[in-house]
N, C-alpha and C positions, 0 to 999 in steps of 0.2 A: 335315892330320891324319897323324900317324904310326901306323904299323901294326906290331903285335907278334904273331907267330905262335908260340904255345906248344903247338900240336897235338902229341899224343903224349908230352908231358913230365909227369912225375909230381911231386906237391908234395914240397917246396915250390918247385921251380924256377919254375913260373909266377908265383908271388907275388914271388920274387926277382928275375926278370927284369922284371916290371911296375914294382917299386920302382925299379930301375935307370934305367927310362925316365922315371918321374915326378920322380926326383931331378934330371933334366936341366932341369926347368921347362917340360915340355911341357904345352901348353894342352888338347890333346884327343888322346886315344889310343885307337885301335881294337885290342882284344885278341881274337884267335881262339885257341880251345882245344878240347880234349876232355875228357870226364869231368865229372860233376856236382860232385865234390869240389873240383877245380881252379876251376870257375866260382865256386862259393860263396866259396872262399878269396880268390880275386882281388877279388871284388865286396866282401867284407868289409873287406879290407885298404884298398881305394880309399875306401870310405865312412869308414873309421876315420881316414883322413888329410884328410877334408873334401871329398872330391870327388863329383860326380854320377856315378852308374852307371846305364846304360841297357842292357838286353838288346836287341839290335837283330835277332838271328837265331838261331834255335835249331832243330837238328834232333836226330834221336835220337842221333847220334854226335858232333855238333859245335856250339859255341855262339860267338857274337860279342857282345862288349859294348863299349860306348863309355864311356870314362872321361874326364870333362872337369872343368876347374876351376871351382869356385864362385866367383862375383864377390867380390873382396876377399881370395882365398886366395893 
């Protein structure tokens, strides 16, 4: 699994960096970030491209999500 750290970055950078990783054909990506807006935008982007999105860790300041390819994608 690849890991992408976007902590401290403001939108749209977390989404753009996530897009670059997914465009490489990665099967599973763990994204770590800060800020609720970035979490929502990364999640919405991945879902709009047909990926599964699962929040695996969340604290007051940080979040982690796993983005994975759906079968047949």
